[in-house]
Structures are given as structure tokens and as C-alpha cells.
C-alpha positions as CSV (number, residue, x, y, z in Angstrom):
1,X,0.0,0.0,0.0
2,X,1.3,3.4,-1.0
3,X,1.7,5.6,2.1
4,X,4.1,8.5,1.2
5,X,2.5,11.2,-0.9
6,X,5.0,10.5,-3.7
7,X,4.6,6.8,-3.8
8,X,3.1,5.4,-7.0
9,X,-0.5,4.5,-6.3
10,X,-0.9,7.0,-3.4
11,X,-4.4,8.4,-3.2
12,X,-4.8,11.7,-1.4
13,X,-7.9,12.8,0.5
14,X,-9.4,14.3,-2.7
15,X,-9.3,11.0,-4.6
16,X,-6.2,12.0,-6.7
17,X,-3.8,9.1,-7.4
18,X,-0.1,9.4,-8.1
19,X,0.7,7.7,-11.4
20,X,4.4,8.6,-12.1
21,X,7.3,11.0,-11.6
22,X,8.0,13.1,-14.7
23,X,11.7,14.0,-14.1
24,X,10.8,17.7,-14.6
25,X,11.8,20.2,-11.9
26,X,8.9,21.4,-9.8
27,X,8.3,24.9,-8.6
28,X,9.7,24.3,-5.2
29,X,13.4,23.9,-4.4
30,X,14.6,20.3,-5.1
31,X,11.1,19.1,-5.8
32,X,9.8,17.3,-8.9
33,X,6.6,17.2,-11.0
34,X,4.3,14.2,-10.7
35,X,1.4,13.0,-12.8
36,X,-1.9,12.4,-11.0
37,X,-5.2,10.9,-12.1
38,X,-8.5,12.0,-10.7
39,X,-10.4,8.9,-9.6
40,X,-13.7,10.7,-10.2
41,X,-13.4,11.8,-13.8
42,X,-10.1,10.0,-14.9
43,X,-8.4,13.3,-15.9
44,X,-4.6,13.1,-15.7
45,X,-2.6,16.2,-14.8
46,X,0.7,17.3,-13.4
47,X,1.5,18.9,-10.1
48,X,4.5,19.8,-8.1
49,X,5.6,17.2,-5.5
50,X,4.6,19.3,-2.5
51,X,1.0,19.5,-3.9
52,X,0.3,15.8,-4.2
53,X,-1.2,15.4,-0.7
54,X,-3.7,18.2,-1.1
55,X,-4.4,18.9,-4.8
56,X,-7.8,18.8,-6.4
57,X,-8.7,17.9,-10.0
58,X,-8.6,20.9,-12.3
59,X,-11.4,19.5,-14.4
60,X,-14.1,18.4,-11.9
61,X,-13.1,19.7,-8.5
62,X,-11.8,23.3,-8.9
63,X,-8.1,22.6,-8.7
64,X,-5.4,24.7,-10.2
65,X,-4.3,24.3,-13.8
66,X,-1.6,21.9,-14.5
67,X,1.9,23.3,-14.4
68,X,2.3,22.7,-18.2
69,X,-0.8,24.8,-18.9
70,X,0.0,27.5,-16.3
71,X,3.5,28.2,-17.8
């Protein structure tokens, strides 16, 4: 069972599952970007590592735009 917020398969309290690490630098010092999937609508999106425990889906739950779209 995934317990750390960056473990593959981790699901946060907003039903967002960590799928993979991208290898891209995040917007926090020494952090990376991860791809998550919303378990409600199946949308996949990227977030900075520090946001994985608390993020919301940008499509169905009012979350922030993905980093790639916000840039």
C-alpha cells in the first residue's frame, strides 16, 4: 500500500492518485513534478511534488491548472 504522498499509487484525501514521476523540476526547491489521475473523472494532470497530498482535480473539482498549462 502506498503511504508516502509521492509513492506510485498513493491516493490523497481528494481521490487523486499518483501515477508517475516526470523527471521535470517542480516549482519548489529540489522538488519534482508528478502526474496524478482523478479517480472521479479519470483526468490526468501534473502537479509539483509538494501539492500531491492536497491537490484537487482541475477539471471536476476546482483545482489549479496543470503546471504545463500555467506556464
